[in-house]
N, C-alpha and C positions, 0 to 999 in steps of 0.2 A: 416399528418394520419400515421401512422405504416402501413405497409400491412402486409393479416393477410395470413399465408399462412395455406391453408384449405386443404394440401397434405401432409396424413401419410402413412405410411408404415405400411403392414400387419402384425398378429401376425408373419406369415410364415419368413417374412422378417426382422422383429424384432428378431426373434430365432437366425437367421444367424448371423447377425451383433454382437450378444451377444456371439456367439459363436466364430468369429472372436476377439473379442476383450481382452476375460480371458487370464490372464497371469499368465504362467506356472512356479512352481518352480523348476521345472527341468528342461524345456527346455533351450535350450543356446541361446540366443538372442545377435545379434553381435552390436558392439557398432556405432552409427553413423559417417560415415567415414570422417575424418576431410578432407575440402574444401578447405577453407580458411582460411589467418592466416593476422596477422600486426607482425611481426618480430615474438617470436615464441608464441604470443599470440594466442589461435584458436578464430573467429569472423565467422566461417560460417562450420556449416555440410549438409550432404546431410539428406535430411528428414526435415529441419527447415528453417528459414526464418529470415532475418536481413532486416536493416532498416539504412539510413541515415537521419539524421537531419539539417536542418539550417534554419535561415533565409535568407529572398531575396538576392542575388546578394553575397555568403557567397562561391561563388562557388562550391557548390555540386556535379552538372553535371563532374566538370572536375574532381574532387574523384572519383565519379564511372566509369569514362571514367579508370582509371588507375588501379582500381579492376578488369573490362572485358580485359585490355591491359594483365594485368598479366594473368586472365584466359587463355587468345587467345595465348599468347606466352609461357606461364606454367615458368614464369623467374619473377624476382622482379621488380616490378614499384612503386614508393616511399616507402612505408613500406610494401605492398601487396603482399603475396605471394600463389599461385594458385599449389594444388594436386590433379586435377582430375583423377580421372583413364581414360584409355584409351576408356573405352564403356561410356564415360558420358562428352566429350571433345566440344558438341555442346552449344554453346549460342545463349538467345536470348534477344534482346534488344528493349521493348517495352517503344514508347516516346508518351507521352499522350498529351504532351504543343506544342511541335514545329511544322513550316510546314517541307514541306521534305528537303526545303535549310541548315535550320540551322544540321535538322538530320542527312543531308550529312557530315557536319560539324563535328561535333560529331562523324561518322564513321571513316572521315577519320585522326580526332585526335587518336582514338583508336588504327587504323593503324600504326601509327609514333609512339606512345608509345610503341609497339609490336615489332616494327620493320619490318614492314610489308607493302609492294608496296600499295601505295594507288588507285594505278590504276586496280589493280585485283580485282575481286571479294573475299574477304576469305571464306577456307572451313568450316568455323567453328563457322561463326557468322550470324545472322541475324537480319536486325534492321527493325521494322515495324511502321511509323507513324500513329498514332491513332486519330488525333486532331480532326478531321471532324466528329468522328462518338459521337453516343449517349453514356452516359456511360453503357447501357447495351447491347449494341452492340460491346463495348471496350470488355467487359468482357467474351462476348461468343465467339470475336475472338481469344482474350487469352487462352482462354481455348481447343478451338480447334488447336490453332499450339502446346499448350502444351501437347495434347490428339497424335498429328501426327507425331512430328519432334523426328527421329530416334536420339539414343544416347545422348540426351537433358540431362545437368548438370548443367548451372546456367542460371536461370533468371533474368533479370534485369525488373522491373517496375518504370520509369519515370514520373508522382509521382500518386501513388495510391490515391489521392484525385479523379483524373479525372474519377476513376470507380464508383462514389457517387452522388446522384442526392445531398445530404444534407450532408454535411459534419460532423453535429452533430445530426445526426440516430444513434441511438442506436441499430435499425433492419437493417440498411443498413449496418454498420459498421463490426457488428456480422456476419453478411452474407459474406464480405468481404473476412473479417479474416479466417473465413472458410472455403474460397474458396483456401485461402492460403495455408493452414494447409492439406487439401483433397489432392492440386494437388501435394505440396511436399511430403507426405508421399506414393500417391498411385504411382507416377513416381522419389520417390527418386534422387529430387533436389535437388538443394538448389536458394530460392528465394531471392531476394535484391531490397528495395524498396526505394524511397525519398519520404518522407514529407517535406512541410515547419512549420516551427517554428512561434507559435505566433510573433507581431509585440513588445509587451511590457513583455513578460516574454520567461522563457527556454523551455516552455512545447512544446511539438508536436500539432497542429494545430487538434484541433475537440476531438469530439468521438471518432474517426477513430485514432487517437495518442493516446490515453489510450488504445484503442483496443492493438495497436501496442506493447506499453509500457509491457502491461502483459502479451503478447504470444509470442515476439520476443528473438530471440537466442541473440542477440546483436543489440543493438541500438547506432550510432556512433551521432557526433553532427560535422559538419564541420562552424567553425565561424572566423568571419574575428578579425584579432590579435585589439585589442584596440591602441597600442603602432604605429602600423604599418599596414596599413590599405588593401598592397598589398598582406601581407601574410594571410591565411588563414591555420588554427588550427584545428588538427581532432585528437579529444579525445574519449574515450568509455564511455556514459552514464549510460548505464545499460551492464552486458556481462556475462556470466556463467562461463567463463574460466576465467583466472589472467588476470588482464587489463594490458593495453599495455601502453609506454611513451606516452604522445603525443607527434604528428609531427607534422610537420607545411611546405608548399608549396606555392607558388607563379608564377605567369605565364611568362614562359620569352620569347624573341624574334618569336619564332617560336609558340606561344599562345599551350604551352604542359606545363603542371604543373609540377615543377622539385622542391627539396626537398629544404630546406634551414637550414644549420647546420654547426656549431649545435645551438639545439634551445632549450630552457629552457623554462619550462612553469612557470606560473603566481605564482605558490607558491615554485618555486624552484625558480624562480630570486629575491623571499625577503630575506632578510638575508645571499644570499650564495655568494661565487664566483664562477666566470664562470671555470671551469674545462677545459684546452684546450684538445679538440678532440682526440680520440686514433691514434697514425703516425705510421704504421708498419716498414717503414724504420728508425724512432728512435728506437721505443721500443724493435723492437725483432731485435736481434743479427745476424749478415749477417750469419754467420757461422751455423743458425738455418735452414734458409731455404728450403735448399738439403738433409738434411736427411727427415726435414717433409713433404716436396712435393714427397720422393721414399715412403712412408709409405702411403703418400693419393694415388700416384696409382702403389702400389704394383701389383692391378689386372688390371691394364690396362688403356686405357684411358676411361676417364666419359660421360656419352652419356646427364646428365641432371644437370640443372646448380644447383636444389637445393640439390640431391645427390653429387655433387661437394663441398658445401657450408660443408655438413656433414661430407665428408672427409676427404676437410679443417681441420673442427676442430678437428677430430681424430687426423689428422697425426699430429700437431702441439701440443696436449694434450700429443702425446707420448716423443716431443721433452721437457713438462714442462710448456706449454705457453698453457694457457686457454682464449679460444674466444667463447663468445657468437656468437650472430649471427649477432648482427651489426657489432659486430668488424671482422666476416667471412668473411664479405663483402666486407670492407673493403681492408684485406689481399687480399681476391680477385681482387680487382681490382690495390693495389697496384702491385700483379705479374702481371695481363694483362699490367700495363703501363711499367713495365720494361720488357715486350717482355717473362719472366721466364715462365707463361704458355700463349698459344692459343689457337683459339676456329680453329680449321680445320671441317667445316661442323657444324655439332653441338654437335661432341664432344671436350672435352677440353683435353688437354695432354701437357707434357712437350715440351718445345721449344727445341729439339734438336740443335741446333745451339746456345743456351747461353750457355757461358762461365761463370763458377764463379768466 
């Protein structure tokens, strides 16, 4: 039986709500800041929420770990990029399914992916294990955390199903999604949540899955590759921005997700020859690197990885070499491996001892 909400706002309160909701044709409204991307595709902005869906054992939590590690380290992990402003760097990770031991393993995995020490409490990440609580209490704890953590930017909820008593309840589902919309709007944060798919089809489970599909900014699917069960594939099934190319990862010997490259989606495998992956050493003339890097570092050392990639793209563009995001990442790896560019502290710089 659906619960009936007998509490209604007064006419005065409704008048205030209406006044707050008026959209003016003359006022200037800021566009929601982008905070999460896959390559050059936007998957998350402040004031909105997104979701990962997938069947059991599809490695959804490994995928979410990469998202959190990217936000924690302000770097690229798998294909995820995080661009949170300085006053939105705190991350809240909620786990509703696992005990503290397993949650600790997830926490350590995130820190290793972010290249941070495992034996030191991270400054910007708080993980809560809420398995033992009822759905109602879980919701209240999360609300308390969101209301009180300063500089909060990202909230991960793994998984949303455990905030409901009945996964097929339209009333409960609407209440939870309404909470997500309230929290993201009032605190200007981004929420990423996780939900299982049905066993027999590709749909997210229950009425809560329907509500997520209707309201989320982005829905990503994590699916085990049908030809290689050791690989999980991530693709967008609903996205407001342009779709990103599906990518794949496997779990390596250190139990960390690592990219499988090159990866061709099922559609591209049919009737299409595999293209050799981009190799900067072979495809960019050696005499291009020095002037491109002189332009890249024209204003001095660069203290941010995403800024470094953008400056790389511009520096090489001036030499007639067009780099998209993926190619810029490969160029940065090539330069690092050749010790042409080094990282000193948090800054990228041309290696003064490198001779062309």
